[in-house]
Backbone bond lengths (Angstrom), bond angles and torsions (degrees), N, CA, C in turn:
res aa  C-N    CA-C-N  psi(-1)  N-CA   C-N-CA  omega(-1)  CA-C   N-CA-C  phi
1 M - - - 1.450 - - 1.530 109.10 -
2 D 1.308 117.10 135.29 1.461 121.79 -179.08 1.520 111.44 -77.00
3 N 1.305 114.68 139.51 1.456 120.58 176.06 1.531 108.34 -85.67
4 P 1.355 119.77 117.39 1.466 121.17 -177.47 1.528 113.31 -60.55
5 R 1.325 117.62 -34.02 1.470 120.03 179.15 1.520 110.89 -66.26
6 Q 1.320 116.75 -43.84 1.453 120.50 179.49 1.527 110.48 -65.77
7 K 1.302 117.25 -38.56 1.456 121.47 178.94 1.532 110.39 -63.57
8 A 1.319 118.16 -40.97 1.464 122.06 179.49 1.529 110.32 -64.98
9 R 1.305 118.15 -37.80 1.468 121.54 -179.97 1.516 111.92 -68.64
10 S 1.317 116.91 -34.13 1.455 119.93 -176.49 1.532 112.63 -87.11
11 A 1.326 117.68 -4.46 1.462 120.37 -179.44 1.523 109.90 -66.14
12 L 1.321 115.29 143.99 1.458 120.98 -178.96 1.522 109.50 -85.14
13 H 1.315 116.32 123.13 1.459 121.88 178.67 1.514 107.99 -113.16
14 W 1.317 117.13 119.02 1.455 120.90 -176.96 1.509 112.31 -80.00
15 E 1.308 117.62 -27.35 1.455 120.07 -176.64 1.521 110.63 -75.70
16 N 1.311 116.27 129.66 1.452 123.07 -179.62 1.526 108.89 -89.28
17 Q 1.310 117.35 123.63 1.469 122.41 -176.18 1.526 111.65 -59.45
18 R 1.312 117.94 -43.43 1.476 121.00 -178.81 1.520 110.87 -66.52
19 A 1.329 117.58 -37.93 1.463 120.75 178.10 1.527 110.02 -66.85
20 R 1.323 117.15 -39.13 1.461 120.12 177.88 1.522 110.39 -63.19
21 E 1.327 117.06 -40.73 1.462 120.81 177.86 1.524 111.06 -63.71
22 L 1.329 117.48 -39.55 1.457 121.54 178.25 1.526 110.74 -59.37
23 L 1.334 116.17 -43.08 1.463 120.03 -177.85 1.519 112.46 -73.11
24 T 1.315 118.21 -31.06 1.463 119.75 -176.87 1.518 112.81 -91.47
25 E 1.333 118.09 -40.84 1.464 120.49 -175.60 1.523 112.70 -79.09
26 N 1.326 117.03 -36.51 1.460 120.44 -177.41 1.519 112.28 -93.61
27 G 1.307 117.51 -0.86 1.451 122.06 175.02 1.509 114.15 55.36
28 A 1.325 115.70 -124.98 1.463 122.17 -173.20 1.527 112.30 -62.00
29 I 1.313 118.27 -36.43 1.468 120.29 -178.59 1.520 110.58 -66.77
30 G 1.321 117.14 -44.19 1.457 120.59 178.85 1.518 112.00 -63.02
31 V 1.320 116.91 -42.03 1.459 121.13 178.28 1.524 109.64 -65.60
32 L 1.332 117.67 -41.07 1.458 121.71 179.02 1.534 111.04 -59.74
33 V 1.312 117.18 -46.53 1.463 121.04 179.51 1.531 110.10 -61.19
34 A 1.321 117.25 -46.20 1.461 120.79 -179.50 1.534 110.71 -64.41
35 E 1.331 117.47 -39.45 1.462 121.33 178.58 1.529 111.15 -66.87
36 L 1.318 117.73 -36.90 1.465 120.46 177.01 1.532 111.05 -64.64
37 I 1.315 115.93 -39.65 1.466 119.66 176.52 1.528 109.56 -64.57
38 R 1.331 117.09 -43.17 1.464 120.77 178.19 1.524 110.29 -60.53
39 E 1.319 117.61 -42.70 1.459 121.91 178.92 1.538 110.98 -62.69
40 Y 1.316 116.70 -41.39 1.466 122.02 176.40 1.519 110.28 -59.40
41 L 1.321 116.87 -45.97 1.461 121.08 -179.74 1.526 110.91 -63.90
42 D 1.338 117.10 -38.64 1.465 120.86 176.46 1.528 110.98 -64.21
43 F 1.320 116.49 -47.32 1.459 121.76 -175.78 1.525 111.68 -59.50
44 Y 1.319 116.79 -43.82 1.459 120.91 -178.77 1.529 113.12 -91.70
45 K 1.335 115.64 9.86 1.469 122.50 177.11 1.530 112.52 52.84
46 L 1.309 114.81 44.25 1.460 121.39 176.54 1.529 108.42 -89.74
47 D 1.322 114.75 66.03 1.464 121.77 -171.68 1.522 113.45 -62.89
48 Y 1.325 117.49 -42.75 1.455 119.59 -179.53 1.532 110.29 -63.31
49 T 1.318 116.48 -45.97 1.461 121.11 179.54 1.521 110.27 -61.21
50 K 1.331 116.26 -40.01 1.470 120.50 179.08 1.532 110.90 -65.22
51 Q 1.337 116.94 -37.19 1.464 120.04 178.61 1.522 111.46 -61.79
52 I 1.300 116.98 -30.94 1.462 120.85 177.79 1.533 110.00 -83.43
53 F 1.329 116.43 -42.36 1.464 121.70 -175.36 1.534 112.75 -63.75
54 M 1.326 117.11 -43.77 1.467 120.27 -173.83 1.534 113.16 -59.56
55 P 1.324 120.25 -54.58 1.466 117.89 179.66 1.531 112.93 -70.55
56 E 1.332 116.69 -33.03 1.456 119.00 -178.36 1.524 111.47 -68.16
57 S 1.322 116.92 -34.57 1.465 120.51 179.56 1.522 112.28 -88.48
58 N 1.313 117.31 -2.97 1.462 123.45 -179.97 1.527 111.57 67.50
59 L 1.301 118.50 27.48 1.463 121.34 175.97 1.517 112.03 -81.34
60 M 1.319 117.37 -11.47 1.466 120.32 179.96 1.522 110.87 -61.74
61 S 1.323 116.93 -28.29 1.459 120.67 -177.40 1.520 112.71 -87.15
62 K 1.323 117.54 -5.24 1.457 121.44 -178.26 1.517 109.80 -111.26
63 Q 1.332 115.59 145.29 1.454 120.47 177.65 1.524 108.96 -74.51
64 S 1.316 117.24 137.60 1.458 121.71 -179.67 1.517 110.91 -65.98
65 S 1.318 115.56 141.07 1.459 121.16 175.71 1.522 109.00 -82.93
66 S 1.324 115.43 149.76 1.457 119.14 176.44 1.522 109.44 -78.61
67 K 1.325 116.50 164.75 1.462 120.15 178.03 1.522 110.59 -60.47
68 Q 1.319 116.77 -37.31 1.472 120.66 179.10 1.535 110.35 -63.60
69 E 1.317 117.51 -42.29 1.468 120.57 178.48 1.517 111.36 -64.05
70 L 1.340 117.66 -36.70 1.460 120.73 178.78 1.526 111.00 -69.95
71 H 1.316 116.51 -31.58 1.467 121.83 -179.23 1.525 110.39 -69.14
72 E 1.305 117.20 -36.97 1.472 122.10 -176.64 1.481 108.76 -74.80
């Protein structure tokens, strides 16, 4: 019989706790930094890295900023 506590501990969690704190505690600055990294990954077509970065940084739940918004 499987132990539910052990199963919960071994579950894979893609969201990074420190990245989530950066986005929530630092507000706009944290989101700006994460969006700039996302833009960098897009520009250099680092698709695999972006696939890992987006869920781990919890940016999947946020709407992407436009280049103009990042510039301002």
